[in-house]
C-alpha positions in Angstrom: 0.0 0.0 0.0 1.3 3.6 -0.8 2.3 5.9 1.9 -0.4 8.6 2.3 2.5 11.2 2.2 4.1 9.8 -0.9 4.4 12.3 -3.8 5.8 10.1 -6.5 5.9 6.5 -7.5 8.9 5.0 -9.3 7.5 3.0 -12.3 10.9 1.3 -13.1 14.2 1.7 -14.9 15.5 1.6 -18.4 19.0 0.5 -19.1 21.3 3.1 -20.6 21.8 1.4 -23.8 18.1 1.2 -24.4 17.6 4.9 -23.3 20.0 6.1 -25.8 17.9 4.7 -28.8 15.0 7.1 -27.8 14.3 10.0 -30.1 15.8 13.1 -28.8 18.4 11.5 -26.5 21.5 13.0 -28.1 20.0 16.5 -27.6 18.8 15.7 -24.0 22.3 14.3 -23.3 24.1 17.6 -24.6 21.8 19.9 -22.6 22.0 17.6 -19.5 25.7 17.9 -19.3 25.6 21.7 -19.6 23.0 21.8 -16.9 25.1 19.5 -14.7 28.0 21.9 -15.0 25.9 24.9 -14.1 24.4 22.9 -11.2 27.8 22.1 -9.9 28.9 25.8 -10.0 25.7 26.8 -8.2 26.1 24.1 -5.6 29.7 25.4 -4.8 28.6 28.9 -4.5 25.7 28.0 -2.3 28.0 25.9 -0.2 30.2 29.0 0.5 27.1 31.1 1.4 25.7 28.1 3.7 29.1 27.9 5.5 28.9 31.5 6.4 25.5 31.1 7.6 26.4 28.0 9.7 29.2 29.8 11.2 26.8 32.4 12.4 23.6 30.4 13.2 25.0 26.9 13.8 24.6 23.5 12.2 21.5 22.5 10.1 20.9 26.0 8.6 20.1 26.4 5.1 18.7 29.0 2.8 16.6 29.5 -0.4 16.6 32.6 -2.7 13.1 33.5 -4.4 12.8 35.0 -7.9 13.1 38.7 -6.4 16.5 38.0 -4.8 15.1 37.7 -1.2 17.0 35.1 0.9 14.9 32.9 3.3 17.2 31.3 6.0 15.8 28.3 7.7 16.8 25.5 10.1 16.3 21.7 9.0 14.3 20.0 11.6 14.1 16.6 10.0 16.4 14.3 7.9 15.4 13.6 4.3 14.0 10.2 3.6 15.0 8.1 0.5 12.6 6.8 -2.0 12.3 3.0 -2.8 13.8 1.7 -6.0 11.5 0.7 -8.9 11.4 -2.2 -11.3 13.3 -2.6 -14.6 11.4 -1.2 -17.6 13.8 -2.5 -20.2 11.5 -5.0 -21.5 9.0 -2.2 -22.5 11.4 -1.0 -25.2 
């Protein structure tokens, strides 16, 4: 039975060699690599700011910035839980 608080359900997985045969995969792969590089740079910058905030307010402090540039600083009160793994979808392709 599904958890009442569950937001998503994993349908399954497709092996990389089959995923590469999907239409549009090469464009997705190129754009995804660029996005990964941008996210890595953003993560590094966010860590620097988070470290400053944690030195001032203690461990467990994090922040978000909205579209207007306003920063919300908050303290994490619960650990994140992991989602269960789904089934192999390779037979569907």
